[in-house]
C-alpha positions, 0 to 999 in steps of 0.5 A, spaced: 399 318 535 406 320 536 408 327 539 411 329 532 404 327 529 400 331 534 404 337 533 403 337 525 396 336 526 395 342 531 399 346 526 405 347 531 412 348 530 417 348 535 420 354 537 415 358 533 411 364 536 405 363 531 403 357 528 405 357 520 400 358 515 397 352 512 393 350 506 386 350 504 386 343 504 388 342 511 383 347 513 377 344 509 379 337 512 378 340 519 372 344 517 369 338 514 370 334 520 366 339 524 361 340 519 359 332 520 359 332 528 357 339 530 350 338 533 347 343 538 346 350 534 351 356 534 353 356 541 355 349 541 358 350 534 363 355 537 365 350 543 367 345 538 371 351 534 374 353 540 377 346 542 379 344 534 382 351 532 384 354 539 386 348 544 388 342 539 391 346 533 393 352 536 391 356 529 390 362 534 390 365 541 384 364 546 384 372 546 384 372 538 378 367 538 374 371 543 375 377 539 372 374 533 366 371 536 365 378 539 365 381 533 361 376 529 355 376 535 355 383 534 353 383 526 348 380 522 349 373 519 350 366 522 356 367 527 359 360 527 360 360 520 362 367 520 367 365 525 370 359 521 370 363 515 375 368 518 379 363 522 380 360 515 382 366 512 387 367 517 390 360 516 390 360 509 388 366 506 382 367 501 382 359 499 382 357 506 376 362 508 372 358 502 375 352 504 372 353 511 365 355 509 365 349 504 367 344 509 363 346 515 356 347 511 357 341 505 354 335 510 348 339 512 347 342 505 347 335 502 342 332 507 337 338 506 338 337 499 336 330 499 330 331 504 327 336 499 328 330 494 325 325 498 319 330 502 314 330 495 315 322 495 312 321 502 305 320 502 300 316 507 298 317 514 305 315 516 308 320 512 303 325 514 305 323 521 313 324 520 312 331 517 307 333 523 313 330 528 318 335 525 313 341 526 313 339 533 320 339 533 320 346 530 316 348 536 321 346 541 327 348 538 324 355 537 321 356 544 328 354 547 332 359 542 327 364 544 328 362 552 335 362 551 336 368 547 331 372 551 336 371 557 342 373 554 340 379 550 334 381 554 337 381 561 334 388 563 327 391 563 329 396 557 331 390 553 325 386 555 321 392 553 324 393 546 323 385 545 316 386 547 314 392 543 317 388 537 313 382 538 307 386 539 308 390 532 309 383 528 303 380 531 298 386 530 301 388 523 303 381 520 306 384 514 313 383 511 315 390 512 314 390 519 320 386 521 324 391 518 320 396 522 321 392 529 328 392 528 329 399 526 325 401 533 330 396 536 336 400 534 333 407 535 331 404 542 337 401 544 341 408 542 337 412 547 336 407 552 342 402 552 348 406 551 351 404 557 351 396 555 358 393 556 362 390 550 366 384 551 372 381 548 379 384 545 379 386 538 382 381 534 388 381 529 385 383 523 387 379 517 384 384 512 386 391 511 381 397 511 381 397 503 378 390 503 373 392 509 371 398 505 370 394 498 366 388 502 362 393 505 360 396 498 359 390 495 354 388 501 350 394 500 350 394 492 347 387 492 342 389 498 339 394 494 341 392 487 338 385 487 331 387 489 331 392 484 334 387 478 329 382 481 323 387 479 324 385 471 323 377 473 319 376 479 319 369 479 326 368 477 332 365 480 335 372 481 328 374 485 330 368 489 337 370 490 334 377 492 330 374 497 335 369 500 340 375 500 336 380 504 334 374 509 341 373 510 343 380 511 337 382 516 339 376 521 341 378 528 342 373 534 343 366 530 340 362 525 333 361 528 331 368 526 332 367 519 325 363 520 320 368 520 324 372 515 324 367 510 317 365 511 314 371 510 318 372 504 316 365 501 310 363 503 305 369 502 307 370 495 306 363 493 314 360 493 312 355 498 307 352 502 307 353 509 307 345 511 313 344 506 316 350 509 315 348 517 317 340 515 324 342 512 325 347 518 324 341 522 328 337 518 334 342 519 334 340 526 336 333 525 342 335 521 349 338 524 352 344 522 349 351 520 342 352 520 342 356 514 343 350 510 336 350 510 336 354 504 339 348 500 332 345 502 328 351 500 332 352 493 331 345 491 323 345 493 321 352 490 325 350 483 320 350 477 317 344 475 321 341 469 328 344 472 331 337 472 336 334 477 341 339 474 337 345 475 334 343 482 341 343 484 343 350 481 337 353 485 339 349 491 346 352 490 344 359 489 339 359 495 345 357 499 350 361 497 346 368 497 344 366 504 351 366 507 354 371 502 351 377 506 354 375 513 361 374 510 361 381 507 359 384 513 364 380 517 369 382 513 367 390 513 366 390 520 373 387 522 377 393 521 373 397 525 371 392 530 374 396 536 370 402 534 363 399 534 365 395 540 367 401 544 362 407 541 356 407 546 351 409 541 353 404 536 354 399 542 347 401 544 344 400 537 346 393 536 344 391 543 337 394 541 337 390 535 339 384 538 333 385 543 328 386 538 330 380 534 328 376 541 321 379 539 321 377 532 323 370 534 317 370 539 312 372 534 314 367 529 314 362 535 306 363 536 305 364 528 306 360 524 309 355 528 305 354 534 298 355 530 300 350 525 303 344 530 299 344 536 293 341 534 291 338 541 293 337 548 297 331 546 301 335 541 302 340 547 305 335 552 310 332 546 312 340 545 313 341 552 317 335 554 321 336 548 323 343 550 324 341 557 329 335 554 333 341 550 333 346 556 334 342 562 337 336 560 341 339 554 339 333 550 342 333 543 337 336 537 337 329 533 334 326 540 328 331 540 327 329 532 327 322 534 322 323 540 317 328 536 317 324 530 316 317 533 311 320 538 307 322 532 308 316 528 306 312 534 299 316 535 298 315 527 299 307 528 294 307 534 288 310 530 
């Protein structure tokens, strides 16, 4: 590559203070490359983004990038997808924002949709072993998420206590509404106990103004309240499904893994999907690159009514995918103009710290039930899950390797019987 070609690829212009605005196609191309190669979860995704958008292409400064990351880690939603969306917005306006989300999400969404089509056609002992291996993947991945998030979000006794309270509430009172109560307790506890938690990152340059932020916040609240009310008229419809996925996306603090208990409690007890199918899809989601929220593409296709046809199944999948991402995008747009206040106001900072601690407890409770109880059937399952956990935590093995290891072990055991 010549120097001129390298400058063009990075978006540089000689003598220019800021990189020129680009096109939506340019943003989509870069995001698609990231969507095809970004394994490892949201923290790893942010590392890929920093290299692609800051170091190589210089679409924004390191300080601006750190500010966007700090913002998206403080609000609900998939942080890496939110950061990518806002970078696309800065680079090429609203079409660039959509292109950034689509490019990053499309590869994993298509793979999860394909798995939804394939899973019902799997039969026999080998297929059962594959599905069990995927459940063991879920044990290792969620355990590693609880461990790493706990160290980051519960670094002191106060936040550790809030996490334990949240986990206890969910384990003792296993109801969907308990999750909201646990998050509320975390917020209240944080306001009282965590006001001295320090913020991080400098306020990013906002590509949207206060009016746009207010409009995004209003749409977020209208959908959050209005979708469940509208769904009452058609409780098993696509609209009802959209309300479930929108609410889950609106309540996810701390990363994509937290969506697991929210979606499971909304979909499994009410009969939208079985526990085995749910956990198998979640395990398969660990084998694909990109955001974990594309698990929704699998769920939407799986719960589509029989007789929907290929087009109908694809529509249900697309609706689930869009509505789980939509609240995170809206809340990021709403928070961007007021980020400096949220980041530095002691009460707001404390509430967010408490919510993040409660999220660790929510995920810890989900690790036990249903993940552990449905996947760990004997001592050999426990050994496989522990090895997979150590591979993730100590040796930083890529998730795809964990999938291969767990599935291969389960299949080998099935063949040896």
